[in-house]
C-alpha positions in Angstrom: 43.7 -20.5 27.1 46.0 -19.6 30.1 43.5 -19.6 33.0 45.5 -17.5 35.6 46.3 -14.7 33.2 42.7 -14.7 32.0 41.5 -14.7 35.6 43.8 -11.8 36.8 42.8 -9.6 33.8 39.1 -10.1 34.7 39.8 -9.4 38.4 41.7 -6.3 37.5 38.7 -5.1 35.5 36.4 -5.9 38.4 38.7 -4.0 40.8 38.7 -0.9 38.6 34.9 -1.0 38.3 34.7 -1.3 42.1 37.0 1.8 42.6 34.8 3.8 40.2 31.7 2.8 42.1 33.3 3.8 45.4 34.3 7.2 44.0 30.7 7.7 43.0 29.7 6.9 46.6 27.8 3.8 45.5 26.1 2.0 48.3 27.2 -1.7 47.9 24.6 -4.3 48.9 25.3 -6.8 51.6 25.7 -9.6 49.1 28.4 -7.7 47.2 31.6 -9.8 46.8 34.5 -7.3 47.0 37.6 -7.7 44.9 39.7 -8.4 48.0 37.5 -11.4 48.7 37.8 -12.6 45.2 41.6 -12.5 45.5 41.3 -14.5 48.6 39.1 -17.1 47.0 41.4 -17.4 44.1 44.4 -17.9 46.3 42.5 -20.6 48.2 41.5 -22.3 44.9 45.0 -22.0 43.6 46.4 -23.7 46.7 43.9 -26.6 46.3 44.7 -27.0 42.6 48.4 -27.0 43.4 47.9 -29.7 46.0 45.7 -31.7 43.6 48.1 -31.3 40.8 51.0 -32.4 42.9 49.0 -35.4 44.0 48.1 -36.2 40.3 51.6 -35.7 39.1 52.8 -38.1 41.7 50.3 -40.7 40.3 50.7 -39.9 36.5 53.2 -42.6 35.9 51.1 -45.1 37.7 47.9 -44.0 35.8 49.8 -44.2 32.5 50.9 -47.7 33.3 47.3 -48.7 34.1 45.9 -47.0 31.0 48.6 -48.7 28.9 47.7 -52.1 30.3 44.0 -51.5 29.7 44.8 -50.2 26.2 46.7 -53.4 25.4 43.8 -55.4 26.7 41.4 -53.4 24.5 43.7 -53.9 21.5 43.8 -57.6 22.2 40.0 -57.8 22.4 39.9 -55.8 19.2 42.3 -58.2 17.5 40.3 -61.2 18.7 37.0 -59.8 17.6 38.4 -58.9 14.2 39.9 -62.4 13.8 36.6 -64.0 14.9 34.8 -61.8 12.4 37.2 -62.8 9.5 36.7 -66.4 10.4 33.0 -66.6 11.3 31.3 -63.8 9.6 28.1 -65.2 7.9 29.0 -64.9 4.2 28.3 -68.5 3.3 25.2 -68.8 1.1 24.3 -72.2 2.6 23.2 -70.4 5.8 19.7 -69.4 6.4 19.0 -65.7 6.5 17.5 -65.9 10.0 20.7 -67.7 11.3 22.9 -65.2 9.5 21.1 -62.2 11.0 21.4 -63.7 14.5 25.2 -64.1 14.0 25.4 -60.6 12.7 23.6 -59.2 15.7 26.1 -60.9 18.0 29.0 -59.5 16.0 27.4 -56.1 15.9 27.2 -56.0 19.7 30.9 -57.1 20.0 32.2 -54.6 17.5 30.2 -51.7 19.1 31.5 -52.6 22.5 35.1 -52.7 21.2 34.6 -49.3 19.5 33.2 -47.8 22.7 36.2 -49.2 24.7 38.6 -47.8 22.2 37.0 -44.4 22.3 37.3 -44.3 26.1 41.0 -45.3 25.8 41.6 -42.4 23.3 40.1 -40.0 25.8 42.1 -41.3 28.7 45.4 -41.3 26.7 44.7 -37.8 25.5 44.2 -36.6 29.1 47.5 -38.2 30.1 49.2 -36.9 27.0 50.1 -40.4 25.9 51.1 -41.2 22.2 48.9 -43.5 20.1 50.9 -46.5 18.8 50.8 -47.1 15.0 49.2 -50.6 15.3 46.3 -49.0 17.2 45.5 -46.9 14.2 45.7 -50.0 12.0 43.2 -51.8 14.2 40.9 -48.8 14.2 40.9 -48.8 10.3 40.2 -52.6 10.3 37.4 -52.1 12.8 35.8 -49.5 10.7 36.0 -51.8 7.7 34.5 -54.6 9.6 31.6 -52.4 10.8 31.0 -51.3 7.2 31.1 -54.9 5.9 28.7 -56.0 8.7 26.3 -53.3 7.6 26.4 -54.5 4.0 26.0 -58.1 5.0 23.1 -57.2 7.1 21.5 -55.5 4.1 22.1 -58.5 1.9 20.6 -61.0 4.3 17.6 -58.8 5.1 17.0 -58.4 1.3 17.1 -62.2 0.8 14.7 -63.0 3.6 11.5 -62.5 1.5 13.0 -64.7 -1.2 13.8 -67.5 1.2 10.4 -67.2 2.7 8.8 -67.5 -0.8 11.0 -70.6 -1.5 10.0 -72.2 1.8 6.4 -71.6 1.0 6.9 -73.3 -2.4 8.6 -76.2 -0.7 5.7 -76.8 1.6 3.3 -77.3 -1.4 2.0 -80.8 -1.7 3.2 -82.6 -4.8 -0.3 -83.3 -5.9 -1.1 -79.5 -5.9 2.0 -78.4 -7.8 1.3 -76.8 -11.2 4.6 -76.6 -13.2 3.6 -73.5 -15.2 2.7 -71.5 -12.1 5.8 -72.8 -10.4 8.0 -71.6 -13.2 6.3 -68.2 -13.1 7.0 -67.9 -9.3 10.7 -68.9 -9.8 11.1 -66.4 -12.6 9.6 -63.6 -10.4 12.1 -64.5 -7.6 15.0 -64.3 -10.0 13.8 -60.9 -11.3 13.6 -59.6 -7.7 17.1 -60.9 -7.0 18.5 -59.0 -10.0 16.9 -55.8 -8.7 19.0 -55.8 -5.5 21.8 -53.2 -5.3 24.9 -54.0 -7.4 27.2 -54.0 -4.3 25.3 -57.1 -2.9 26.2 -59.2 -6.0 29.7 -59.8 -4.8 28.6 -61.7 -1.7 28.4 -65.5 -1.7 24.9 -65.4 -0.2 23.6 -63.6 -3.2 25.4 -65.9 -5.7 24.2 -69.0 -3.7 20.6 -67.8 -3.8 20.9 -67.1 -7.5 22.3 -70.6 -8.2 19.6 -72.2 -6.0 16.8 -70.4 -7.9 18.4 -71.2 -11.3 18.7 -74.9 -10.3 15.1 -75.0 -9.3 14.2 -73.5 -12.7 16.2 -76.2 -14.4 14.6 -78.8 -12.4 11.2 -77.5 -13.4 11.6 -79.2 -16.8 11.9 -82.5 -14.9 9.0 -81.6 -12.6 6.8 -81.1 -15.7 7.5 -84.6 -16.8 7.1 -86.1 -13.3 3.6 -84.6 -13.2 2.8 -86.7 -16.3 -0.2 -89.0 -16.1 2.1 -91.7 -17.5 3.7 -92.2 -14.1 1.9 -94.9 -12.2 2.6 -96.2 -8.7 5.0 -98.8 -10.1 7.1 -96.1 -11.8 7.2 -94.0 -8.6 8.6 -97.0 -6.8 11.3 -97.3 -9.4 12.0 -93.6 -9.2 12.3 -93.7 -5.4 14.8 -96.6 -5.8 16.9 -94.6 -8.3 16.8 -91.5 -6.1 17.5 -93.4 -2.9 14.4 -91.9 -1.1 11.3 -93.2 0.5 8.2 -91.0 -0.2 4.6 -91.2 0.7 3.0 -89.8 -2.5 -0.1 -88.6 -0.7 2.1 -86.6 1.7 5.0 -85.7 -0.7 6.0 -82.1 -0.9 7.7 -80.1 -3.6 10.6 -79.5 -1.2 11.2 -83.2 -0.9 11.3 -83.5 -4.6 13.8 -80.6 -5.0 16.0 -82.0 -2.2 16.3 -85.3 -4.1 18.7 -83.5 -6.4 16.8 -84.2 -9.6 19.5 -82.8 -11.9 22.1 -85.3 -10.6 19.8 -88.2 -11.3 18.3 -86.8 -14.5 19.5 -89.7 -16.7 17.9 -92.3 -14.4 14.7 -90.3 -14.1 14.4 -89.9 -17.9 14.9 -93.7 -18.3 12.0 -94.3 -15.9 9.9 -91.7 -17.7 10.7 -93.3 -21.1 9.4 -96.6 -19.8 6.3 -94.9 -18.3 5.5 -93.1 -21.6 6.0 -96.3 -23.6 3.7 -98.2 -21.3 1.2 -95.3 -21.4 0.9 -95.7 -25.2 0.1 -99.4 -24.7 -2.2 -98.7 -21.8 -4.1 -96.1 -23.8 -4.4 -98.5 -26.8 -5.8 -101.2 -24.5 -8.2 -98.7 -23.0 -9.4 -97.8 -26.5 -9.9 -101.4 -27.3 -11.8 -102.0 -24.1 -14.0 -99.0 -24.4 -14.7 -99.6 -28.1 -15.8 -103.3 -27.8 -17.5 -102.9 -24.4 -19.8 -100.3 -25.9 -20.0 -101.7 -29.5 -23.5 -102.8 -30.6 -24.2 -104.6 -33.8 -26.1 -102.6 -36.4 -29.5 -104.2 -37.1 -31.8 -103.8 -40.1 -35.4 -105.0 -40.6 -35.8 -107.9 -43.0 -39.3 -108.3 -44.5 -40.8 -107.8 -41.1 -39.7 -111.3 -40.3 -36.6 -110.5 -38.2 -33.7 -108.1 -37.9 -30.5 -108.9 -39.6 -26.9 -107.7 -38.9 -25.4 -105.2 -41.3 -22.2 -103.2 -41.3 -20.0 -106.3 -41.7 -17.2 -104.5 -43.5 -16.8 -101.9 -40.6 -17.0 -104.7 -38.0 -14.3 -106.9 -39.6 -12.1 -103.9 -40.5 -12.0 -102.8 -36.9 -11.5 -106.4 -35.7 -8.6 -106.8 -38.0 -7.1 -103.4 -37.0 -7.3 -104.2 -33.3 -6.1 -107.8 -33.6 -3.1 -106.7 -35.7 -2.2 -104.0 -33.1 -2.5 -106.5 -30.3 -0.1 -108.8 -32.2 2.3 -105.9 -32.8 2.2 -105.0 -29.1 4.1 -108.2 -28.3 7.2 -106.7 -30.0 7.2 -103.7 -27.6 9.8 -103.8 -24.8 6.9 -102.6 -22.5 4.5 -105.5 -23.4 5.2 -107.6 -20.3 3.4 -105.2 -18.0 0.2 -105.6 -20.1 0.6 -109.1 -21.3 -2.3 -110.5 -19.3 -4.8 -107.8 -20.3 -3.6 -107.9 -24.0 -3.9 -111.7 -24.2 -7.4 -111.5 -22.7 -8.5 -109.0 -25.3 -6.8 -111.0 -28.1 -8.8 -114.0 -27.0 -12.1 -112.0 -26.9 -11.5 -110.5 -30.4 -10.6 -113.9 -31.8 -13.8 -115.3 -30.3 -15.7 -112.4 -31.9 -14.0 -113.0 -35.2 -14.6 -116.7 -35.2 -18.3 -116.2 -34.3 -19.1 -113.6 -36.9 -17.1 -115.3 -39.6 -19.7 -118.1 -39.3 -22.5 -115.7 -38.6 -22.1 -113.7 -41.8 -22.1 -117.0 -43.8 -25.2 -118.3 -42.1 -27.0 -115.1 -42.5 -26.1 -114.8 -46.2 -27.1 -118.5 -46.9 -30.3 -118.1 -44.9 -31.4 -114.9 -46.7 -30.7 -116.6 -50.1 -32.6 -119.8 -49.2 -35.4 -117.9 -47.5 -35.9 -116.0 -50.8 -36.4 -119.4 -52.5 -38.5 -121.3 -50.1 -40.7 -118.5 -48.9 -41.8 -117.1 -52.3 -42.5 -120.3 -54.2 -44.7 -123.1 -53.1 -43.5 -125.1 -56.2 -39.9 -125.2 -54.8 -41.3 -126.5 -51.5 -43.0 -129.3 -53.4 -40.0 -130.0 -55.6 -37.7 -130.2 -52.6 -39.8 -131.3 -49.6 -36.9 -132.6 -47.5 -34.8 -129.5 -48.0 -37.9 -127.3 -47.4 -38.6 -129.0 -44.1 -34.9 -128.7 -43.0 -34.9 -125.0 -43.9 -38.0 -124.4 -41.9 -36.3 -126.0 -38.9 -33.2 -123.9 -39.5 -35.3 -120.7 -39.8 -36.9 -121.4 -36.5 -33.6 -121.6 -34.7 -32.0 -118.7 -36.6 -35.0 -116.4 -36.0 -34.9 -117.3 -32.3 -31.2 -116.4 -32.2 -31.8 -113.1 -34.0 -34.6 -112.3 -31.5 -32.0 -112.6 -28.7 -29.6 -110.4 -30.6 -32.4 -107.8 -31.0 -33.0 -107.7 -27.2 -29.3 -107.3 -26.4 -27.2 -106.0 -29.3 -23.9 -105.5 -27.4 -21.4 -107.5 -29.2 -19.8 -108.9 -26.0 -23.2 -110.1 -24.8 -23.8 -111.8 -28.1 -20.4 -113.5 -28.0 -21.1 -114.8 -24.5 -24.5 -116.2 -25.5 -24.5 -119.8 -24.4 -23.9 -122.2 -27.3 -24.1 -119.5 -30.0 -20.9 -120.6 -31.8 -22.0 -124.3 -31.9 -25.5 -123.3 -33.0 -24.2 -121.2 -35.9 -21.7 -123.8 -37.0 -24.5 -126.4 -37.0 -26.8 -124.1 -39.0 -24.0 -123.3 -41.4 -23.5 -127.1 -42.0 -27.2 -127.7 -42.5 -27.6 -124.7 -44.8 -24.6 -125.9 -46.8 -26.2 -129.3 -47.2 -29.4 -127.8 -48.4 -27.6 -125.6 -50.9 -25.7 -128.7 -52.0 -28.9 -130.7 -52.5 -30.4 -127.7 -54.3 -27.3 -127.6 -56.6 -27.6 -131.3 -57.3 -31.3 -130.9 -58.2 -30.5 -128.0 -60.6 -27.8 -130.0 -62.2 -30.2 -132.9 -62.8 -32.7 -130.4 -64.4 -29.9 -129.0 -66.7 -28.9 -132.5 -67.7 -32.4 -133.2 -68.8 -32.8 -129.9 -70.6 -29.4 -128.4 -71.6 -30.9 -125.0 -72.4 -31.1 -124.4 -68.6 -27.2 -124.1 -68.6 -27.8 -120.6 -70.2 -29.4 -119.3 -67.0 -28.1 -118.9 -63.5 -29.2 -120.9 -60.4 -31.5 -118.2 -59.2 -33.1 -117.7 -62.7 -33.5 -121.5 -63.0 -35.1 -121.8 -59.6 -37.5 -119.0 -60.5 -38.4 -120.9 -63.7 -38.8 -124.2 -61.8 -40.8 -122.5 -59.0 -43.1 -120.6 -61.2 -43.8 -123.0 -64.0 -47.5 -122.0 -64.1 -46.7 -118.3 -64.2 -46.0 -117.6 -67.9 -45.1 -113.9 -67.3 -42.3 -114.7 -64.8 -41.0 -117.6 -67.0 -41.1 -115.7 -70.2 -38.4 -113.1 -69.2 -35.8 -115.9 -69.0 -36.6 -117.5 -72.4 -34.4 -114.9 -74.3 -31.4 -116.1 -72.4 -32.0 -119.8 -73.2 -32.9 -119.3 -76.9 -30.8 -116.2 -77.8 
């Protein structure tokens, strides 16, 4: 708009209106500004503007030079900020979100300041009718791109903060409190949350890095499951720490420390230690079973004619003894045997001792029951074999005393540890054997004197000899002798 022409047209309208009012004899107020005064004011203003314009025109070249210099400085700052942004913008996934957001806030302030300075330069150059250089427009476009990229990066990092916080919380869990199944569930949930982020975020390294980290933790969870196995003892943890080149205090160990050990890299070494631990666990469990079985085992006792209690269940006893002794022998072939050698040998010795004792015991008990059936039911046998009868009576006294002790403490390990039990039973077995031998010689003499006795067994013959006055008991054997 041409200001002088516009002004003069308005003043002319005002002057015409004033003439009309004068013709109508209008009484103008004291504050009325007459058209002549307006003309004078305009002339004065025009003079001032001309002088100012002349002064400005005299300084335009100087102002343009200064604006150009300042514009170049702004462009240099723009170029530096953009270069710094390209070089240092926080796109690396290895950064923590909090650190990345601090860096972004710094860049945001720099970029906004440069944009503000450039906007001021555009206004100044427009006022001085200066032409914009082409490279300035290029920088402006790059600046807009940087601001847009900063906004996206800020969005990515802000979206990742909850996930990093969740991972940090998992890392702080003590190893003893880690539950692999719940851990896997937490990691799956974090990966699902990551996939729900806007598609434009997926091209950023921070997104991909977070995804790789979570996937690696998920892969490591398979190893974590095995590391939580009861098979791992302190000795195995020491070997693991040696393989992983770490020094852990198991009571203070955290999941983060385990993850940071790069389990996938050392998976082969870890699995080797786990293999040893599991192999040793099998041996340890077997020895535990042996220990618990025999420490709690009590011999099965049955009443015998109200005289004493005798041991029964010999087949089960010797079967279990054989099973455990064979397994202890087989253990020696295991590559993990050395760790349990001392304990295994101790139990092998105990079971051998049990076997040796009860091998004699079953023989003594069988002989004693047989001879007791002879000497206790027939007075004639005692008369016929007075020496053997006296010896058996002495043996019975010792055997019954031994069985009385067994009745009071039927735990097999207590029985085995009875002072002198092995020697006593071996002596009783020897004495019972001699009595049976003497009895056999006696029966042989009787058969020699009356060959018909060869047709009956030892027990039948002893019943005949011991009940010679009882025709009823003797008569049932006559058919065998005279068939």
